C-alpha positions as CSV (number, residue, x, y, z in Angstrom):
1,M,21.3,12.0,17.0
2,H,20.6,10.7,13.6
3,I,18.1,8.9,11.3
4,Q,19.2,6.0,9.2
5,F,17.3,5.1,6.1
6,I,17.3,1.4,5.8
7,G,14.5,0.7,3.3
8,A,12.3,2.7,0.9
9,A,15.3,4.9,0.2
10,R,15.1,5.9,-3.5
11,T,12.6,3.1,-4.0
12,V,9.0,2.5,-2.9
13,T,9.0,-0.8,-1.0
14,G,10.5,-2.2,2.1
15,S,9.9,0.9,4.4
16,M,12.3,0.8,7.3
17,H,14.0,3.6,9.2
18,V,15.9,4.0,12.5
19,L,15.7,7.0,14.8
20,D,18.8,6.9,17.0
21,T,19.0,9.4,19.8
22,G,22.2,8.1,21.3
23,K,20.2,6.6,24.2
24,S,17.4,4.9,22.3
25,R,16.9,3.2,18.9
26,V,13.4,3.5,17.5
27,L,12.5,1.5,14.4
28,I,9.8,3.1,12.2
29,D,8.2,0.5,10.0
30,C,9.5,-2.9,9.0
31,G,8.2,-3.7,5.5
32,L,8.8,-6.3,2.9
33,F,10.9,-5.4,-0.1
34,Q,9.3,-6.2,-3.4
35,G,11.0,-6.5,-6.8
36,R,13.3,-9.1,-8.4
37,R,12.5,-12.4,-6.7
38,A,16.1,-13.3,-5.8
39,E,17.0,-9.8,-4.5
40,S,13.7,-9.5,-2.6
41,N,14.3,-12.9,-0.9
42,E,17.8,-12.0,0.2
43,V,16.8,-8.5,1.6
44,N,13.8,-9.7,3.4
45,R,15.5,-12.7,5.0
46,K,18.5,-10.7,6.3
47,L,16.8,-7.4,6.8
48,R,19.4,-4.7,7.2
49,V,19.1,-3.8,10.8
50,D,20.3,-5.4,14.0
51,A,17.0,-6.5,15.5
52,Q,18.4,-7.0,19.0
53,S,19.7,-3.3,19.1
54,I,16.2,-1.9,18.6
55,D,14.5,-0.7,21.8
56,V,11.1,0.1,20.4
57,A,9.3,-0.2,17.0
58,V,6.5,2.0,15.7
59,L,4.3,1.1,12.7
60,T,2.8,3.8,10.4
61,H,0.2,1.5,8.9
62,A,-0.6,-2.1,8.0
63,H,0.3,-2.3,4.3
64,I,2.8,-5.2,3.8
65,D,5.5,-2.9,2.4
66,H,5.5,-1.3,5.8
67,S,4.6,-4.1,8.1
68,G,5.3,-7.4,6.3
69,A,8.8,-8.0,7.7
70,L,7.9,-7.6,11.4
71,P,7.7,-11.4,12.0
72,V,11.3,-11.6,10.5
73,L,12.3,-8.9,13.0
74,I,10.9,-11.1,15.8
75,R,12.7,-14.1,14.4
76,N,16.0,-12.2,14.4
77,G,15.8,-11.3,18.1
78,F,13.7,-8.1,18.6
79,R,12.4,-8.0,22.2
80,G,11.2,-4.4,22.5
81,R,7.8,-2.8,22.5
82,L,5.7,-2.3,19.3
83,F,3.3,0.5,18.9
84,A,0.6,1.2,16.3
85,T,-2.9,2.7,16.1
86,E,-5.8,0.7,17.3
87,A,-7.1,0.1,13.7
88,T,-3.7,-1.0,12.5
89,C,-3.5,-3.5,15.3
90,S,-6.8,-4.9,14.2
91,L,-5.7,-5.2,10.6
92,L,-2.3,-6.8,11.3
93,D,-3.8,-10.0,12.6
94,P,-5.5,-11.0,9.4
95,M,-2.9,-9.4,7.1
96,L,0.2,-11.0,8.5
97,R,-1.5,-14.4,9.0
98,D,-2.5,-14.2,5.3
99,A,1.0,-13.2,4.3
100,A,2.4,-16.3,6.0
101,R,-0.2,-18.6,4.4
102,I,0.4,-17.1,0.9
103,Q,4.2,-17.5,1.3
104,K,3.7,-21.2,2.2
105,A,1.2,-21.8,-0.6
106,D,3.3,-20.1,-3.3
107,A,6.4,-21.9,-2.0
108,D,4.6,-25.3,-2.2
109,F,3.2,-24.5,-5.7
110,I,6.7,-23.5,-7.1
111,N,8.4,-26.5,-5.5
112,R,5.7,-28.9,-6.9
113,R,6.1,-27.4,-10.3
114,N,9.9,-27.6,-10.2
115,A,9.7,-31.2,-9.2
116,R,7.2,-32.0,-11.9
117,H,9.3,-30.5,-14.6
118,G,12.6,-31.7,-13.3
119,I,13.9,-28.2,-12.4
120,D,16.8,-28.5,-10.0
121,D,16.4,-25.2,-8.2
122,P,16.8,-25.0,-4.4
123,P,13.5,-25.5,-2.5
124,V,11.6,-22.2,-1.9
125,E,11.1,-21.6,1.8
126,P,8.6,-19.1,3.4
127,L,10.0,-16.1,5.2
128,Y,8.1,-16.9,8.3
129,A,5.2,-19.0,9.7
130,E,2.0,-18.3,11.5
131,E,3.7,-19.0,14.8
132,D,6.0,-16.0,14.2
133,V,3.0,-13.9,13.5
134,E,1.4,-15.0,16.7
135,E,4.4,-13.9,18.7
136,L,4.4,-10.6,17.0
137,L,0.7,-10.0,17.7
138,N,1.3,-10.6,21.4
139,R,3.7,-7.7,21.4
140,L,1.4,-5.1,19.9
141,E,0.5,-2.1,22.0
142,P,-2.4,0.0,20.5
143,L,-2.2,3.8,20.7
144,P,-5.1,6.2,20.1
145,Y,-4.6,9.2,17.8
146,H,-3.8,12.6,19.4
147,R,-2.3,11.4,22.7
148,R,1.4,12.0,23.3
149,V,3.0,9.1,25.2
150,P,6.6,8.3,26.3
151,I,8.0,5.3,24.4
152,A,11.6,5.6,25.6
153,D,13.4,7.5,28.3
154,D,14.1,10.4,25.9
155,V,11.4,10.0,23.3
156,T,7.6,10.7,23.2
157,L,5.3,10.0,20.4
158,E,2.0,11.3,19.1
159,L,0.1,9.7,16.2
160,L,-2.0,11.8,13.8
161,D,-4.3,10.5,11.0
162,A,-2.4,10.2,7.7
163,G,-5.6,9.6,5.7
164,H,-3.9,6.9,3.5
165,V,-5.5,3.6,4.7
166,L,-7.6,2.7,7.7
167,G,-5.5,3.3,10.8
168,S,-2.6,5.0,9.0
169,A,-0.6,7.4,11.1
170,I,1.8,10.3,10.9
171,C,4.4,9.7,13.7
172,D,5.4,12.9,15.6
173,F,8.4,12.2,17.8
174,E,9.8,14.6,20.4
175,V,13.4,13.8,21.3
176,K,14.7,15.4,24.5
177,S,18.4,15.9,25.1
178,N,20.4,18.3,27.4
179,G,17.4,20.4,28.3
180,S,16.2,20.9,24.7
181,S,14.0,19.0,22.3
182,K,13.7,18.2,18.6
183,R,10.5,17.3,16.7
184,V,11.1,14.5,14.2
185,V,8.1,13.6,12.0
186,F,7.6,10.6,9.8
187,S,4.7,11.1,7.4
188,G,4.3,7.4,6.6
189,D,2.2,7.2,3.4
190,L,0.0,10.3,3.1
191,G,-3.5,10.1,1.7
192,R,-5.1,12.4,-0.8
193,R,-7.2,15.4,0.2
194,N,-10.9,15.0,-0.3
195,A,-10.6,11.3,-1.1
196,P,-13.5,8.9,-0.4
197,I,-13.9,6.9,2.8
198,L,-11.3,8.4,5.1
199,I,-10.7,11.8,6.6
200,D,-8.0,14.0,5.2
201,P,-4.3,13.9,6.5
202,E,-3.8,15.9,9.7
203,T,-1.1,18.5,9.9
204,V,1.6,18.4,12.7
205,E,2.2,21.7,14.4
206,R,6.0,21.8,13.6
207,A,8.9,19.6,12.5
208,D,12.6,20.1,12.8
209,V,13.0,17.1,10.5
210,L,10.2,15.9,8.2
211,V,10.7,12.5,6.6
212,L,8.1,12.7,3.8
213,E,6.9,10.1,1.3
214,S,7.3,10.9,-2.4
215,T,5.7,8.1,-4.3
216,Y,4.0,10.5,-6.7
217,G,6.4,13.5,-6.4
218,N,6.3,14.0,-10.2
219,R,2.6,13.4,-10.9
220,V,-0.7,15.1,-10.5
221,H,-3.5,12.6,-10.1
222,E,-6.6,12.7,-12.2
223,P,-9.5,14.3,-10.4
224,I,-11.2,11.9,-8.0
225,Q,-14.6,12.8,-9.5
226,E,-13.6,11.3,-12.8
227,M,-12.5,7.9,-11.6
228,D,-16.0,6.5,-11.3
229,E,-16.8,7.3,-14.9
230,Q,-13.5,5.8,-16.1
231,L,-14.2,2.6,-14.2
232,A,-17.8,2.4,-15.4
233,K,-16.8,2.8,-19.1
234,L,-14.0,0.2,-18.8
235,I,-16.4,-2.4,-17.3
236,E,-19.1,-1.7,-19.8
237,D,-16.8,-1.9,-22.8
238,T,-15.0,-5.1,-21.6
239,L,-18.2,-7.0,-20.7
240,A,-19.7,-6.0,-24.1
241,R,-16.7,-7.8,-25.7
242,R,-17.4,-10.8,-23.6
243,G,-14.1,-10.3,-21.7
244,K,-13.2,-10.2,-18.0
245,V,-12.1,-7.2,-16.0
246,L,-9.3,-8.2,-13.5
247,I,-8.6,-5.6,-10.8
248,P,-5.5,-6.7,-8.9
249,S,-5.9,-4.8,-5.7
250,F,-4.3,-4.3,-2.3
251,A,-6.6,-6.0,0.1
252,L,-6.4,-3.0,2.5
253,E,-8.1,0.2,1.3
254,R,-7.8,-0.1,-2.5
255,A,-10.2,-3.0,-2.7
256,Q,-12.6,-1.2,-0.4
257,E,-12.3,1.9,-2.6
258,V,-13.1,-0.1,-5.8
259,L,-16.2,-1.7,-4.1
260,H,-17.2,1.8,-2.8
261,A,-17.0,3.2,-6.4
262,I,-19.0,0.3,-7.9
263,T,-21.6,0.8,-5.2
264,R,-21.9,4.5,-6.0
265,L,-22.2,3.7,-9.7
266,Q,-25.0,1.3,-9.1
267,K,-26.8,3.7,-6.8
268,T,-26.9,6.4,-9.5
269,G,-27.9,3.9,-12.2
270,R,-24.6,4.2,-14.1
271,L,-23.9,0.5,-13.8
272,P,-26.3,-2.5,-13.6
273,A,-26.0,-5.4,-11.3
274,I,-23.0,-7.0,-13.1
275,P,-21.3,-10.2,-11.9
276,I,-18.6,-9.2,-9.4
277,F,-16.3,-11.6,-7.6
278,L,-14.3,-10.5,-4.6
279,D,-11.7,-13.3,-4.7
280,S,-9.8,-12.4,-1.6
281,P,-10.7,-14.0,1.7
282,L,-8.3,-11.4,3.3
283,T,-10.2,-8.5,1.8
284,V,-13.4,-9.9,3.2
285,R,-11.9,-10.0,6.7
286,L,-10.4,-6.6,6.4
287,T,-13.6,-5.0,5.2
288,Q,-15.2,-6.4,8.4
289,V,-12.5,-4.6,10.4
290,F,-13.5,-1.3,8.7
291,G,-16.9,-1.7,10.3
292,R,-15.3,-1.6,13.8
293,H,-13.4,1.6,13.2
294,K,-16.0,4.1,11.8
295,D,-14.2,6.9,13.7
296,C,-11.8,7.0,10.7
297,F,-14.5,7.6,8.1
298,D,-15.3,10.9,6.4
299,E,-18.8,12.4,6.5
300,E,-19.9,11.0,3.1
301,T,-19.2,7.4,4.2
302,M,-20.8,7.9,7.5
303,G,-23.9,9.2,5.7
304,L,-24.1,6.0,3.7
305,I,-23.8,3.9,6.9
306,Q,-26.5,5.9,8.7
307,D,-28.8,5.4,5.7
308,G,-28.6,1.7,6.4
309,R,-26.4,0.8,3.3
310,S,-22.9,-0.7,3.4
311,P,-20.6,1.4,1.3
312,F,-18.6,-1.8,0.3
313,E,-21.4,-4.1,-1.0
314,P,-22.5,-3.5,-4.6
315,R,-25.4,-5.6,-5.9
316,N,-24.5,-9.0,-7.3
317,L,-21.3,-9.2,-5.3
318,R,-20.1,-12.7,-4.6
319,L,-17.5,-13.4,-2.0
320,V,-15.1,-16.2,-3.0
321,E,-13.6,-18.2,-0.2
322,S,-12.4,-21.6,-1.5
323,V,-9.5,-22.3,-3.9
324,E,-11.9,-24.5,-5.9
325,D,-14.3,-21.6,-6.5
326,S,-11.5,-19.3,-7.4
327,R,-10.2,-21.8,-9.9
328,A,-13.7,-22.1,-11.4
329,I,-13.8,-18.4,-12.0
330,S,-10.5,-18.5,-13.8
331,E,-11.6,-21.4,-16.0
332,S,-15.0,-19.9,-16.8
333,A,-15.5,-18.0,-20.1
334,N,-18.3,-15.9,-18.7
335,P,-17.7,-12.1,-18.6
336,C,-17.3,-10.7,-15.1
337,V,-15.4,-8.4,-12.8
338,V,-12.8,-10.0,-10.5
339,I,-11.2,-8.0,-7.7
340,S,-8.3,-10.0,-6.2
341,A,-5.1,-9.6,-4.3
342,S,-2.2,-9.0,-4.5
343,G,-2.0,-5.4,-5.7
344,M,1.4,-5.7,-7.5
345,L,0.6,-9.2,-8.8
346,E,3.5,-10.7,-6.9
347,A,1.6,-13.4,-5.1
348,G,-1.9,-14.7,-4.3
349,R,-5.0,-15.5,-6.4
350,A,-4.7,-12.4,-8.7
351,V,-1.7,-14.0,-10.4
352,H,-3.7,-17.2,-11.2
353,H,-6.5,-15.0,-12.7
354,L,-3.9,-13.1,-14.8
355,R,-2.5,-16.4,-16.1
356,A,-6.0,-17.4,-17.3
357,I,-6.6,-14.2,-19.3
358,V,-3.1,-13.0,-20.2
359,E,-3.5,-14.2,-23.8
360,D,-7.2,-13.0,-24.2
361,P,-7.4,-9.7,-26.1
362,R,-11.1,-9.2,-25.0
363,S,-10.1,-8.9,-21.4
364,V,-8.5,-6.1,-19.4
365,V,-6.3,-5.7,-16.4
366,A,-7.2,-2.5,-14.5
367,I,-4.2,-1.2,-12.5
368,V,-5.5,0.8,-9.6
369,G,-2.3,1.2,-7.5
370,F,1.4,1.9,-7.6
371,Q,3.5,-0.9,-9.1
372,A,7.1,-1.1,-7.8
373,Q,10.0,-1.7,-10.2
374,H,10.6,-5.3,-11.3
375,T,7.2,-6.5,-10.1
376,L,4.8,-8.4,-12.4
377,G,2.4,-5.5,-12.1
378,R,5.0,-3.0,-13.2
379,R,5.9,-5.2,-16.3
380,L,2.2,-5.2,-17.2
381,L,2.1,-1.4,-16.8
382,E,5.1,-1.1,-19.1
383,Q,3.1,-3.0,-21.7
384,R,5.7,-5.8,-22.0
385,Q,5.0,-8.2,-24.9
386,F,6.1,-11.3,-23.0
387,L,5.5,-12.0,-19.3
388,K,6.7,-14.8,-17.0
389,I,4.0,-16.1,-14.7
390,F,5.0,-18.8,-12.2
391,G,8.2,-19.3,-14.3
392,V,6.4,-19.9,-17.6
393,E,6.6,-17.3,-20.4
394,Y,3.3,-16.0,-22.0
395,R,2.7,-13.7,-24.9
396,R,0.6,-10.8,-23.5
397,E,-2.6,-10.2,-25.4
398,V,-4.7,-8.8,-22.5
399,R,-5.3,-5.1,-22.4
400,V,-3.7,-3.1,-19.6
401,V,-5.3,0.1,-18.3
402,Q,-4.2,2.3,-15.5
403,L,-6.8,4.0,-13.4
404,S,-4.6,6.5,-11.4
405,G,-7.6,8.2,-9.8
406,F,-7.8,5.3,-7.3
407,S,-4.4,6.1,-5.8
408,A,-4.4,6.4,-2.0
409,H,-1.1,8.3,-2.1
410,A,-0.8,12.1,-2.1
411,D,0.3,13.5,-5.5
412,C,2.9,16.3,-5.9
413,N,0.4,19.0,-5.2
414,D,-0.8,17.3,-2.0
415,L,2.8,16.7,-0.8
416,S,3.7,20.4,-1.4
417,A,0.5,21.5,0.3
418,Y,1.3,19.4,3.3
419,A,4.9,20.6,3.7
420,N,3.7,24.2,3.3
421,A,1.0,23.7,5.9
422,V,3.6,22.5,8.4
423,R,5.9,25.4,7.6
424,D,3.1,28.0,7.9
425,N,2.0,26.5,11.3
426,K,5.0,26.6,13.6
427,G,7.9,25.9,11.3
428,L,9.5,23.2,9.1
429,G,13.3,22.5,9.1
430,R,15.0,19.8,7.1
431,V,13.1,17.5,4.7
432,A,14.1,14.0,3.7
433,L,12.2,12.3,0.9
434,V,11.6,8.5,1.1
435,H,9.3,6.0,-0.4
436,G,9.8,7.2,-3.9
437,E,11.8,6.5,-7.1
438,P,14.6,8.9,-8.0
439,E,12.8,10.6,-10.8
440,A,9.8,11.4,-8.7
441,Q,12.0,12.6,-5.8
442,Q,14.1,14.8,-8.0
443,A,11.0,16.5,-9.4
444,L,9.7,17.1,-5.9
445,I,13.1,18.4,-4.7
446,E,13.1,21.0,-7.6
447,R,9.6,22.0,-6.7
448,F,10.4,22.4,-3.0
449,R,13.5,24.5,-3.9
450,H,11.3,26.7,-6.0
451,E,9.0,27.1,-3.1
452,G,11.8,28.3,-0.8
453,Y,13.1,25.0,0.8
454,D,16.9,24.9,0.9
455,D,17.5,21.7,2.8
456,V,15.7,18.8,1.0
457,I,17.5,15.5,0.4
458,N,16.6,12.0,-1.0
459,P,18.9,9.7,1.0
460,V,20.4,6.5,-0.4
461,P,20.0,3.2,1.4
462,L,21.8,3.1,4.8
463,Q,22.6,6.8,4.7
464,K,22.4,8.7,8.0
465,L,21.0,12.1,8.6
466,E,22.4,13.8,11.7
467,F,20.4,16.5,13.5
């Protein structure tokens, strides 16, 4: 038996792994790879797994770097069953439909621009269409947390709450062979302990193999209690300079966390009713899904709901639906806060808003999530002097500030605490680090070795781990 690490091996995007028991092949996640455009396009179109050989697929959560290539898997001949939590199934419908629409809109935009400027590049084609998404959605089989079910002749699965985003799951597989069994656990993306909105990650009872994310394996996040004040000061200072605050945000979870924080700041009187635009129709739809899955909320968030207040609706919030209204916000000189997708500035309306303020020193881009290598968001974070936006080079004058307190990923202390909790429960065997860049993984490996772990690896793409 073995695990093959297809994607998110020594990188953070394109999560995709195969658990091969010799009798069954189980795919865990099928995410879009994000990075250099040409490389991303090639990887995402071809995938790196034989879709027809997969018997069953399991999804840890709905973020696009974990779910976004599922329609490509369907296109390539996957005919098996697909499992996810009930909340994840609810989120996939709007998220994947939106991904298909954005791909088409961005392809049309670039093709029109190339034609207008006489650029003789090959036409850009979307990865998939809404019809592919529709076929995928018809395959979904929702599973509740805390119920072990057979998903193949020799494999059972139990989902536990990962506390990362709504519906995120830790996948606890039990593989039976020749009268014995092995427990193989995929953490998916782990949330932070004591973070707002969701309950904390749950601990599996044991793991012979733990496939653990390592996004922030070399970092300790700023205290969650400080992130509200940092956000408030950033907004105050920027609006006083008559600038705009652009918050490029993942539509799932991060946008809700930012709205939640601004709501808290207004409730305590720390912020007035400033102009806030939520320019992401997808985020609006996803926030509505949150309301249907309150069982995932922590006590604080449930308390706000029971008091009759929405935790995601600060005063003076305007929901932006049409492209015309979005364009008007970009063209307006009025100070405001704009929350818009995508989180890594690789597509969507946030890129158009960035183009409008990139040369404005009064404005600020607030980075509130991880930025993968070679993405536009990463180039901003690296304080690049010149940026290419839709193929046109701009001199960056806008300020860029990182608010790491909003991260929904566990930091190195959280990751260590999680592994130790599993070990102290009924035992932890081998550990494989995924969903992390090499520097973060190496730091975490050294920490784990110091804590007594002698079998920790960070596999390269396509490497197999036998067990």
